[in-house]
mmCIF file of the N, C-alpha and C atoms, coordinates in Angstrom:
data_MODEL
# 
_entry.id   MODEL 
# 
loop_
_atom_site.group_PDB 
_atom_site.id 
_atom_site.type_symbol 
_atom_site.label_atom_id 
_atom_site.label_alt_id 
_atom_site.label_comp_id 
_atom_site.label_asym_id 
_atom_site.label_entity_id 
_atom_site.label_seq_id 
_atom_site.pdbx_PDB_ins_code 
_atom_site.Cartn_x 
_atom_site.Cartn_y 
_atom_site.Cartn_z 
_atom_site.occupancy 
_atom_site.B_iso_or_equiv 
_atom_site.pdbx_formal_charge 
_atom_site.auth_seq_id 
_atom_site.auth_comp_id 
_atom_site.auth_asym_id 
_atom_site.auth_atom_id 
_atom_site.pdbx_PDB_model_num 
ATOM 1   N N  . UNK A 1 1  ? -14.943 12.814  -12.208 1.00 0.00 ? 1  UNK A N  1 
ATOM 2   C CA . UNK A 1 1  ? -14.700 12.215  -10.874 1.00 0.00 ? 1  UNK A CA 1 
ATOM 3   C C  . UNK A 1 1  ? -14.420 11.057  -10.792 1.00 0.00 ? 1  UNK A C  1 
ATOM 4   N N  . UNK A 1 2  ? -14.323 10.137  -11.144 1.00 0.00 ? 2  UNK A N  1 
ATOM 5   C CA . UNK A 1 2  ? -14.039 8.690   -10.843 1.00 0.00 ? 2  UNK A CA 1 
ATOM 6   C C  . UNK A 1 2  ? -12.382 8.828   -11.001 1.00 0.00 ? 2  UNK A C  1 
ATOM 7   N N  . UNK A 1 3  ? -11.701 9.940   -11.449 1.00 0.00 ? 3  UNK A N  1 
ATOM 8   C CA . UNK A 1 3  ? -10.695 10.033  -11.415 1.00 0.00 ? 3  UNK A CA 1 
ATOM 9   C C  . UNK A 1 3  ? -9.550  10.695  -10.291 1.00 0.00 ? 3  UNK A C  1 
ATOM 10  N N  . UNK A 1 4  ? -10.714 11.190  -9.709  1.00 0.00 ? 4  UNK A N  1 
ATOM 11  C CA . UNK A 1 4  ? -10.710 11.635  -8.114  1.00 0.00 ? 4  UNK A CA 1 
ATOM 12  C C  . UNK A 1 4  ? -10.602 10.868  -7.393  1.00 0.00 ? 4  UNK A C  1 
ATOM 13  N N  . UNK A 1 5  ? -11.591 9.836   -7.569  1.00 0.00 ? 5  UNK A N  1 
ATOM 14  C CA . UNK A 1 5  ? -11.619 9.242   -6.377  1.00 0.00 ? 5  UNK A CA 1 
ATOM 15  C C  . UNK A 1 5  ? -9.888  8.049   -6.670  1.00 0.00 ? 5  UNK A C  1 
ATOM 16  N N  . UNK A 1 6  ? -9.744  7.631   -7.700  1.00 0.00 ? 6  UNK A N  1 
ATOM 17  C CA . UNK A 1 6  ? -8.483  6.673   -8.190  1.00 0.00 ? 6  UNK A CA 1 
ATOM 18  C C  . UNK A 1 6  ? -7.535  7.390   -7.428  1.00 0.00 ? 6  UNK A C  1 
ATOM 19  N N  . UNK A 1 7  ? -7.334  9.000   -7.931  1.00 0.00 ? 7  UNK A N  1 
ATOM 20  C CA . UNK A 1 7  ? -6.480  9.813   -7.171  1.00 0.00 ? 7  UNK A CA 1 
ATOM 21  C C  . UNK A 1 7  ? -6.139  9.844   -5.625  1.00 0.00 ? 7  UNK A C  1 
ATOM 22  N N  . UNK A 1 8  ? -7.340  9.838   -5.106  1.00 0.00 ? 8  UNK A N  1 
ATOM 23  C CA . UNK A 1 8  ? -7.380  9.542   -3.569  1.00 0.00 ? 8  UNK A CA 1 
ATOM 24  C C  . UNK A 1 8  ? -6.999  7.975   -2.716  1.00 0.00 ? 8  UNK A C  1 
ATOM 25  N N  . UNK A 1 9  ? -7.572  7.388   -3.634  1.00 0.00 ? 9  UNK A N  1 
ATOM 26  C CA . UNK A 1 9  ? -7.330  6.287   -3.171  1.00 0.00 ? 9  UNK A CA 1 
ATOM 27  C C  . UNK A 1 9  ? -5.603  5.441   -3.385  1.00 0.00 ? 9  UNK A C  1 
ATOM 28  N N  . UNK A 1 10 ? -5.023  6.187   -4.633  1.00 0.00 ? 10 UNK A N  1 
ATOM 29  C CA . UNK A 1 10 ? -3.696  5.914   -5.016  1.00 0.00 ? 10 UNK A CA 1 
ATOM 30  C C  . UNK A 1 10 ? -3.354  6.722   -3.498  1.00 0.00 ? 10 UNK A C  1 
ATOM 31  N N  . UNK A 1 11 ? -3.229  7.674   -3.183  1.00 0.00 ? 11 UNK A N  1 
ATOM 32  C CA . UNK A 1 11 ? -2.719  8.399   -2.106  1.00 0.00 ? 11 UNK A CA 1 
ATOM 33  C C  . UNK A 1 11 ? -2.832  7.737   -0.881  1.00 0.00 ? 11 UNK A C  1 
ATOM 34  N N  . UNK A 1 12 ? -3.716  7.501   -0.665  1.00 0.00 ? 12 UNK A N  1 
ATOM 35  C CA . UNK A 1 12 ? -4.078  6.557   0.896   1.00 0.00 ? 12 UNK A CA 1 
ATOM 36  C C  . UNK A 1 12 ? -2.868  5.246   0.673   1.00 0.00 ? 12 UNK A C  1 
ATOM 37  N N  . UNK A 1 13 ? -3.271  4.461   -0.387  1.00 0.00 ? 13 UNK A N  1 
ATOM 38  C CA . UNK A 1 13 ? -2.573  3.164   -0.599  1.00 0.00 ? 13 UNK A CA 1 
ATOM 39  C C  . UNK A 1 13 ? -1.006  3.972   -0.773  1.00 0.00 ? 13 UNK A C  1 
ATOM 40  N N  . UNK A 1 14 ? -0.217  4.938   -0.961  1.00 0.00 ? 14 UNK A N  1 
ATOM 41  C CA . UNK A 1 14 ? 1.153   5.073   -0.633  1.00 0.00 ? 14 UNK A CA 1 
ATOM 42  C C  . UNK A 1 14 ? 1.119   5.767   0.739   1.00 0.00 ? 14 UNK A C  1 
ATOM 43  N N  . UNK A 1 15 ? 0.294   6.092   1.323   1.00 0.00 ? 15 UNK A N  1 
ATOM 44  C CA . UNK A 1 15 ? 0.592   6.522   2.781   1.00 0.00 ? 15 UNK A CA 1 
ATOM 45  C C  . UNK A 1 15 ? 0.358   4.568   3.948   1.00 0.00 ? 15 UNK A C  1 
ATOM 46  N N  . UNK A 1 16 ? -0.567  4.123   3.354   1.00 0.00 ? 16 UNK A N  1 
ATOM 47  C CA . UNK A 1 16 ? -0.417  3.025   3.999   1.00 0.00 ? 16 UNK A CA 1 
ATOM 48  C C  . UNK A 1 16 ? 0.978   2.274   3.832   1.00 0.00 ? 16 UNK A C  1 
ATOM 49  N N  . UNK A 1 17 ? 1.439   1.767   2.923   1.00 0.00 ? 17 UNK A N  1 
ATOM 50  C CA . UNK A 1 17 ? 2.690   1.097   2.091   1.00 0.00 ? 17 UNK A CA 1 
ATOM 51  C C  . UNK A 1 17 ? 3.752   2.113   3.378   1.00 0.00 ? 17 UNK A C  1 
ATOM 52  N N  . UNK A 1 18 ? 3.773   3.269   3.079   1.00 0.00 ? 18 UNK A N  1 
ATOM 53  C CA . UNK A 1 18 ? 4.722   4.277   4.257   1.00 0.00 ? 18 UNK A CA 1 
ATOM 54  C C  . UNK A 1 18 ? 4.308   3.634   5.544   1.00 0.00 ? 18 UNK A C  1 
ATOM 55  N N  . UNK A 1 19 ? 3.318   3.915   5.909   1.00 0.00 ? 19 UNK A N  1 
ATOM 56  C CA . UNK A 1 19 ? 3.150   3.876   7.364   1.00 0.00 ? 19 UNK A CA 1 
ATOM 57  C C  . UNK A 1 19 ? 3.675   1.675   7.518   1.00 0.00 ? 19 UNK A C  1 
ATOM 58  N N  . UNK A 1 20 ? 3.504   1.178   6.457   1.00 0.00 ? 20 UNK A N  1 
ATOM 59  C CA . UNK A 1 20 ? 3.538   -0.403  6.768   1.00 0.00 ? 20 UNK A CA 1 
ATOM 60  C C  . UNK A 1 20 ? 5.227   -0.421  6.509   1.00 0.00 ? 20 UNK A C  1 
ATOM 61  N N  . UNK A 1 21 ? 5.842   -0.001  6.062   1.00 0.00 ? 21 UNK A N  1 
ATOM 62  C CA . UNK A 1 21 ? 7.229   0.023   6.171   1.00 0.00 ? 21 UNK A CA 1 
ATOM 63  C C  . UNK A 1 21 ? 8.006   0.198   6.821   1.00 0.00 ? 21 UNK A C  1 
ATOM 64  N N  . UNK A 1 22 ? 7.541   1.251   8.013   1.00 0.00 ? 22 UNK A N  1 
ATOM 65  C CA . UNK A 1 22 ? 8.056   2.231   9.098   1.00 0.00 ? 22 UNK A CA 1 
ATOM 66  C C  . UNK A 1 22 ? 7.952   0.937   9.971   1.00 0.00 ? 22 UNK A C  1 
ATOM 67  N N  . UNK A 1 23 ? 6.496   0.627   10.265  1.00 0.00 ? 23 UNK A N  1 
ATOM 68  C CA . UNK A 1 23 ? 6.476   -0.677  11.626  1.00 0.00 ? 23 UNK A CA 1 
ATOM 69  C C  . UNK A 1 23 ? 7.194   -1.616  11.166  1.00 0.00 ? 23 UNK A C  1 
ATOM 70  N N  . UNK A 1 24 ? 6.843   -2.152  9.988   1.00 0.00 ? 24 UNK A N  1 
ATOM 71  C CA . UNK A 1 24 ? 7.985   -3.367  9.464   1.00 0.00 ? 24 UNK A CA 1 
ATOM 72  C C  . UNK A 1 24 ? 9.425   -3.424  9.974   1.00 0.00 ? 24 UNK A C  1 
ATOM 73  N N  . UNK A 1 25 ? 9.968   -2.822  9.962   1.00 0.00 ? 25 UNK A N  1 
ATOM 74  C CA . UNK A 1 25 ? 11.475  -2.050  10.634  1.00 0.00 ? 25 UNK A CA 1 
ATOM 75  C C  . UNK A 1 25 ? 11.386  -1.575  11.872  1.00 0.00 ? 25 UNK A C  1 
ATOM 76  N N  . UNK A 1 26 ? 10.460  -1.256  12.462  1.00 0.00 ? 26 UNK A N  1 
ATOM 77  C CA . UNK A 1 26 ? 10.644  -1.482  13.827  1.00 0.00 ? 26 UNK A CA 1 
ATOM 78  C C  . UNK A 1 26 ? 10.319  -2.930  15.250  1.00 0.00 ? 26 UNK A C  1 
ATOM 79  N N  . UNK A 1 27 ? 9.317   -3.430  14.234  1.00 0.00 ? 27 UNK A N  1 
ATOM 80  C CA . UNK A 1 27 ? 9.179   -5.205  14.797  1.00 0.00 ? 27 UNK A CA 1 
ATOM 81  C C  . UNK A 1 27 ? 10.023  -5.916  14.763  1.00 0.00 ? 27 UNK A C  1 
ATOM 82  N N  . UNK A 1 28 ? 10.342  -6.411  16.368  1.00 0.00 ? 28 UNK A N  1 
ATOM 83  C CA . UNK A 1 28 ? 11.917  -7.392  16.499  1.00 0.00 ? 28 UNK A CA 1 
ATOM 84  C C  . UNK A 1 28 ? 11.039  -8.804  15.306  1.00 0.00 ? 28 UNK A C  1 
ATOM 85  N N  . UNK A 1 29 ? 12.435  -9.132  14.958  1.00 0.00 ? 29 UNK A N  1 
ATOM 86  C CA . UNK A 1 29 ? 12.590  -10.225 14.354  1.00 0.00 ? 29 UNK A CA 1 
ATOM 87  C C  . UNK A 1 29 ? 12.137  -11.603 14.853  1.00 0.00 ? 29 UNK A C  1 
ATOM 88  N N  . UNK A 1 30 ? 12.237  -11.944 16.170  1.00 0.00 ? 30 UNK A N  1 
ATOM 89  C CA . UNK A 1 30 ? 11.496  -12.818 16.849  1.00 0.00 ? 30 UNK A CA 1 
ATOM 90  C C  . UNK A 1 30 ? 10.164  -13.031 16.947  1.00 0.00 ? 30 UNK A C  1 
ATOM 91  N N  . UNK A 1 31 ? 9.265   -11.865 16.483  1.00 0.00 ? 31 UNK A N  1 
ATOM 92  C CA . UNK A 1 31 ? 8.150   -11.537 16.788  1.00 0.00 ? 31 UNK A CA 1 
ATOM 93  C C  . UNK A 1 31 ? 7.516   -11.916 15.032  1.00 0.00 ? 31 UNK A C  1 
ATOM 94  N N  . UNK A 1 32 ? 6.026   -12.919 15.215  1.00 0.00 ? 32 UNK A N  1 
ATOM 95  C CA . UNK A 1 32 ? 5.262   -13.344 14.626  1.00 0.00 ? 32 UNK A CA 1 
ATOM 96  C C  . UNK A 1 32 ? 4.745   -11.944 13.672  1.00 0.00 ? 32 UNK A C  1 
ATOM 97  N N  . UNK A 1 33 ? 4.173   -10.580 14.585  1.00 0.00 ? 33 UNK A N  1 
ATOM 98  C CA . UNK A 1 33 ? 4.064   -9.955  13.593  1.00 0.00 ? 33 UNK A CA 1 
ATOM 99  C C  . UNK A 1 33 ? 4.474   -9.036  12.644  1.00 0.00 ? 33 UNK A C  1 
ATOM 100 N N  . UNK A 1 34 ? 6.136   -9.265  12.626  1.00 0.00 ? 34 UNK A N  1 
ATOM 101 C CA . UNK A 1 34 ? 7.250   -9.294  11.233  1.00 0.00 ? 34 UNK A CA 1 
ATOM 102 C C  . UNK A 1 34 ? 6.425   -9.717  10.004  1.00 0.00 ? 34 UNK A C  1 
ATOM 103 N N  . UNK A 1 35 ? 5.848   -11.296 9.764   1.00 0.00 ? 35 UNK A N  1 
ATOM 104 C CA . UNK A 1 35 ? 5.218   -11.737 8.631   1.00 0.00 ? 35 UNK A CA 1 
ATOM 105 C C  . UNK A 1 35 ? 3.649   -11.090 8.457   1.00 0.00 ? 35 UNK A C  1 
ATOM 106 N N  . UNK A 1 36 ? 3.097   -10.816 9.305   1.00 0.00 ? 36 UNK A N  1 
ATOM 107 C CA . UNK A 1 36 ? 1.729   -10.270 9.298   1.00 0.00 ? 36 UNK A CA 1 
ATOM 108 C C  . UNK A 1 36 ? 1.894   -8.998  8.363   1.00 0.00 ? 36 UNK A C  1 
ATOM 109 N N  . UNK A 1 37 ? 2.861   -8.185  9.213   1.00 0.00 ? 37 UNK A N  1 
ATOM 110 C CA . UNK A 1 37 ? 2.817   -6.389  8.092   1.00 0.00 ? 37 UNK A CA 1 
ATOM 111 C C  . UNK A 1 37 ? 3.437   -6.741  6.690   1.00 0.00 ? 37 UNK A C  1 
ATOM 112 N N  . UNK A 1 38 ? 4.655   -8.045  6.860   1.00 0.00 ? 38 UNK A N  1 
ATOM 113 C CA . UNK A 1 38 ? 5.146   -8.005  5.457   1.00 0.00 ? 38 UNK A CA 1 
ATOM 114 C C  . UNK A 1 38 ? 4.127   -8.485  4.328   1.00 0.00 ? 38 UNK A C  1 
ATOM 115 N N  . UNK A 1 39 ? 3.008   -9.315  4.698   1.00 0.00 ? 39 UNK A N  1 
ATOM 116 C CA . UNK A 1 39 ? 1.943   -9.370  4.178   1.00 0.00 ? 39 UNK A CA 1 
ATOM 117 C C  . UNK A 1 39 ? 0.862   -8.659  3.434   1.00 0.00 ? 39 UNK A C  1 
ATOM 118 N N  . UNK A 1 40 ? 0.845   -7.574  4.607   1.00 0.00 ? 40 UNK A N  1 
ATOM 119 C CA . UNK A 1 40 ? -0.391  -6.682  4.613   1.00 0.00 ? 40 UNK A CA 1 
ATOM 120 C C  . UNK A 1 40 ? 0.709   -5.682  3.880   1.00 0.00 ? 40 UNK A C  1 
ATOM 121 N N  . UNK A 1 41 ? 2.159   -5.210  3.488   1.00 0.00 ? 41 UNK A N  1 
ATOM 122 C CA . UNK A 1 41 ? 2.732   -4.423  2.217   1.00 0.00 ? 41 UNK A CA 1 
ATOM 123 C C  . UNK A 1 41 ? 2.586   -4.973  1.252   1.00 0.00 ? 41 UNK A C  1 
ATOM 124 N N  . UNK A 1 42 ? 2.649   -6.111  0.800   1.00 0.00 ? 42 UNK A N  1 
ATOM 125 C CA . UNK A 1 42 ? 2.219   -6.870  -0.398  1.00 0.00 ? 42 UNK A CA 1 
ATOM 126 C C  . UNK A 1 42 ? 1.388   -6.613  -0.811  1.00 0.00 ? 42 UNK A C  1 
ATOM 127 N N  . UNK A 1 43 ? -0.017  -6.537  -0.055  1.00 0.00 ? 43 UNK A N  1 
ATOM 128 C CA . UNK A 1 43 ? -1.454  -6.374  -0.651  1.00 0.00 ? 43 UNK A CA 1 
ATOM 129 C C  . UNK A 1 43 ? -1.299  -4.807  -0.700  1.00 0.00 ? 43 UNK A C  1 
ATOM 130 N N  . UNK A 1 44 ? -1.010  -4.219  -0.034  1.00 0.00 ? 44 UNK A N  1 
ATOM 131 C CA . UNK A 1 44 ? -1.168  -2.630  -0.194  1.00 0.00 ? 44 UNK A CA 1 
ATOM 132 C C  . UNK A 1 44 ? -0.083  -2.633  -1.816  1.00 0.00 ? 44 UNK A C  1 
ATOM 133 N N  . UNK A 1 45 ? 0.902   -3.415  -1.843  1.00 0.00 ? 45 UNK A N  1 
ATOM 134 C CA . UNK A 1 45 ? 2.057   -2.471  -3.067  1.00 0.00 ? 45 UNK A CA 1 
ATOM 135 C C  . UNK A 1 45 ? 0.790   -3.277  -4.055  1.00 0.00 ? 45 UNK A C  1 
ATOM 136 N N  . UNK A 1 46 ? 0.211   -4.392  -4.094  1.00 0.00 ? 46 UNK A N  1 
ATOM 137 C CA . UNK A 1 46 ? -0.819  -5.151  -5.163  1.00 0.00 ? 46 UNK A CA 1 
ATOM 138 C C  . UNK A 1 46 ? -1.808  -3.827  -5.646  1.00 0.00 ? 46 UNK A C  1 
ATOM 139 N N  . UNK A 1 47 ? -2.840  -3.526  -4.475  1.00 0.00 ? 47 UNK A N  1 
ATOM 140 C CA . UNK A 1 47 ? -3.823  -2.233  -4.895  1.00 0.00 ? 47 UNK A CA 1 
ATOM 141 C C  . UNK A 1 47 ? -3.144  -1.140  -5.347  1.00 0.00 ? 47 UNK A C  1 
ATOM 142 N N  . UNK A 1 48 ? -1.933  -0.554  -4.985  1.00 0.00 ? 48 UNK A N  1 
ATOM 143 C CA . UNK A 1 48 ? -1.098  0.536   -5.736  1.00 0.00 ? 48 UNK A CA 1 
ATOM 144 C C  . UNK A 1 48 ? -0.984  0.383   -7.037  1.00 0.00 ? 48 UNK A C  1 
ATOM 145 N N  . UNK A 1 49 ? -0.529  -0.863  -7.461  1.00 0.00 ? 49 UNK A N  1 
ATOM 146 C CA . UNK A 1 49 ? -0.170  -1.091  -8.491  1.00 0.00 ? 49 UNK A CA 1 
ATOM 147 C C  . UNK A 1 49 ? -1.465  -1.236  -9.176  1.00 0.00 ? 49 UNK A C  1 
ATOM 148 N N  . UNK A 1 50 ? -2.709  -1.665  -9.175  1.00 0.00 ? 50 UNK A N  1 
ATOM 149 C CA . UNK A 1 50 ? -3.665  -1.685  -9.550  1.00 0.00 ? 50 UNK A CA 1 
ATOM 150 C C  . UNK A 1 50 ? -4.478  -0.496  -10.007 1.00 0.00 ? 50 UNK A C  1 
ATOM 151 N N  . UNK A 1 51 ? -4.281  0.397   -8.958  1.00 0.00 ? 51 UNK A N  1 
ATOM 152 C CA . UNK A 1 51 ? -4.708  1.713   -9.193  1.00 0.00 ? 51 UNK A CA 1 
ATOM 153 C C  . UNK A 1 51 ? -3.690  2.491   -9.735  1.00 0.00 ? 51 UNK A C  1 
ATOM 154 N N  . UNK A 1 52 ? -3.080  2.370   -10.400 1.00 0.00 ? 52 UNK A N  1 
ATOM 155 C CA . UNK A 1 52 ? -1.814  3.073   -11.141 1.00 0.00 ? 52 UNK A CA 1 
ATOM 156 C C  . UNK A 1 52 ? -2.107  2.894   -12.518 1.00 0.00 ? 52 UNK A C  1 
ATOM 157 N N  . UNK A 1 53 ? -2.775  1.256   -12.706 1.00 0.00 ? 53 UNK A N  1 
ATOM 158 C CA . UNK A 1 53 ? -2.959  0.930   -14.008 1.00 0.00 ? 53 UNK A CA 1 
ATOM 159 C C  . UNK A 1 53 ? -4.295  1.924   -14.471 1.00 0.00 ? 53 UNK A C  1 
ATOM 160 N N  . UNK A 1 54 ? -5.407  1.665   -13.587 1.00 0.00 ? 54 UNK A N  1 
ATOM 161 C CA . UNK A 1 54 ? -6.295  2.152   -13.629 1.00 0.00 ? 54 UNK A CA 1 
ATOM 162 C C  . UNK A 1 54 ? -6.052  3.914   -14.081 1.00 0.00 ? 54 UNK A C  1 
ATOM 163 N N  . UNK A 1 55 ? -5.610  4.174   -13.073 1.00 0.00 ? 55 UNK A N  1 
ATOM 164 C CA . UNK A 1 55 ? -5.240  5.697   -13.805 1.00 0.00 ? 55 UNK A CA 1 
ATOM 165 C C  . UNK A 1 55 ? -4.574  5.730   -14.910 1.00 0.00 ? 55 UNK A C  1 
ATOM 166 N N  . UNK A 1 56 ? -3.859  5.375   -15.234 1.00 0.00 ? 56 UNK A N  1 
ATOM 167 C CA . UNK A 1 56 ? -3.164  5.448   -16.495 1.00 0.00 ? 56 UNK A CA 1 
ATOM 168 C C  . UNK A 1 56 ? -3.937  5.378   -17.836 1.00 0.00 ? 56 UNK A C  1 
ATOM 169 N N  . UNK A 1 57 ? -4.868  3.755   -17.728 1.00 0.00 ? 57 UNK A N  1 
ATOM 170 C CA . UNK A 1 57 ? -6.016  3.954   -18.316 1.00 0.00 ? 57 UNK A CA 1 
ATOM 171 C C  . UNK A 1 57 ? -7.015  4.999   -18.794 1.00 0.00 ? 57 UNK A C  1 
ATOM 172 N N  . UNK A 1 58 ? -6.850  5.373   -17.650 1.00 0.00 ? 58 UNK A N  1 
ATOM 173 C CA . UNK A 1 58 ? -8.129  6.383   -17.986 1.00 0.00 ? 58 UNK A CA 1 
ATOM 174 C C  . UNK A 1 58 ? -7.317  7.933   -18.562 1.00 0.00 ? 58 UNK A C  1 
ATOM 175 N N  . UNK A 1 59 ? -6.678  7.434   -18.638 1.00 0.00 ? 59 UNK A N  1 
ATOM 176 C CA . UNK A 1 59 ? -5.651  8.950   -19.404 1.00 0.00 ? 59 UNK A CA 1 
ATOM 177 C C  . UNK A 1 59 ? -5.901  8.605   -20.863 1.00 0.00 ? 59 UNK A C  1 
# 
């Protein structure tokens, strides 16, 4: 059951990262929102790495 939860979280994080990358491409450079999107991408990327490590350790 724990493996299923980790898999679901990993997929959600992958989707969130993809969405953030798309939004980052569309935000104008002069907008401060680009910085917030970049920070969000880095946070999701970190979560994704942690989830992948947890999943590998479970195997």
